[in-house]
N, C-alpha and C positions, 0 to 999 in steps of 0.2 A: 804745219801739217806734215810736211815731208819728213821732219825729224821723227814724228810718231810712226809714220809708215815704215821708215828704216828700222826703228826699234821693234815694231811688231814683226816685220819680215825676218829680222835677225833671230828673234825668239822662236818663230815658227821653224826656221832652219835648224836651230839647236835642239828643238824638241821633236823634230821630224813629224809634226802634226800636219795632216792634210786639212786645209781650210778652204771653204768656198770663198770666192771673191767678195760676195756680199758680207760675209762674216768678217773678213779682213777689213773691209771698209768700215764696218760697224765698230770694230775695235780701235781703229785709227781715230775715227770721229769721237769715240768714247774718251780716249786719252786726251784729245785736244780739248774736249769739253771740261774734263777734270782739271786740266792745266789752267783753264780760265773759267772758274766756276761762276755760274749765274743761277738765278732763281729759276726753278723749273715749273712750268704750268702743269697743274694736276687735274685740270678739267673742272668744269662748273665754276669757273672764275677764281678758283683757289690756286695760290702759289705754294709750292711745296719746297721747303728748305730742308732737304733730307739729312743734313748733318747737324741740324739743330734739335731734332726730336729722336727719341729712341726708335730704332727700326721696327721693333715689335709693335709699337703703337701705330706706326704708319701701315704695317702689314695688316693689323686689325682693321684700320680704316679702309684699306684696300679691299679686304674681304667683305666689308659691308657696302662698298660702292657698287655701282652698276655701269655698264657701257664703257665709254672711252675713259671715264675717270678711273674705273677699276684697272684697265690696261695700263694707263699712265702711272698709277700708283704702284702697281706690281712691277713694272719696268724700273721705276725709281728705286724700289727696295732691292730688286735683283742687281741693278747696276751698282748701287752703293755697297751691297754685300760683296760683290765681285771686286770692287776697288779695294775695299778694306782687306779682304782675305787674300787677294792676289798681290797687291803692292806692299802691303804692310804685314806680311806673314811673320816676320821676325818679332813683331809687336806682341804676338801671342805667347812667346816664351815667358815662362814664370808668371802667367796670369791665371786667375781663378776661372776664367771663361775661355773657351777654345775657338779656334779657327773653324772647327766643324760646325759650330752654331751658325756662323755667317754663311758657310757653304750650304748648309741645309736650308736656311732661310732664303738665300739667293736662288738656289736651284728650284725650290718650291714656287717662288715668285715668278720665275721665268716660265715654269710649266703652266701656271695659272694664266699668265699673260698669253701664252701660246694658245691655250684653250679658248680664249675670248677674242682673239684677233680675227677679224673678218676681212680677207682680201688685202691687197696692197703690200704689207710688210711680209717678207718671207718668214714663214713659221719656223724654218730651220734655225733662225737666229736665236730662238728661245726653246729649242727642243730639249729633251731630257738630258742629253750629254753635253749640251753647249756650255752650260755654266762651268763645269769642271774643265772643259777644254780651254775656255777663255781664261780661267783662273790659272791653269798651268802655264799658259803663254805669258800672262802678266807676272807671275812669280819668277819665271825665267828672265823676263825683261828687266825686272827689278834687280835681280842678282847680276845680270850682265852689265847693268849700268854701274854697279859698284866695283867692277873689276877694271 
C-alpha cells in the first residue's frame, strides 16, 4: 500500500493538483485493488467482472438498476474507465476508438453515482471534475514509472 501512496503523492506533486485527503486515499486504495484484482460485488448477489464484459453493456445495466446496485455498477464503470484511460493512455495511439470515449463514460458514471449516493461516502470523490483530476494523476504516475 505504501508503494501506491508514494506513487500517487509523486504524481500529485508533479501535476501540482490540490487533492482532498479522502481523494488521495481513494486513489491509493484504487491502485492497490487494481494490482490485486478480485471480483467486485455489484449488489443484489451479482458479482461484476468488469474487464470481462464491454463497459457499455455494464453502463446500460447500471442505468437500469436501482439503489445500491446502481451506485456500485456506476462506480465500477467509472473506475474501470479511469484505469484504462489513465494508466493505458498510450494504448489509444493508432486505434479506431479514442481515450475520450473512456473519459466520457467514466465521468458520466461518476456523476450518476454521486447523484445516487446517500450519506457516508463523500460526494466529492465522484464530483464533475474528479474523474479528469484522477485521470491526470494516473497518467502522470504511469509516465513517471517509465522513467
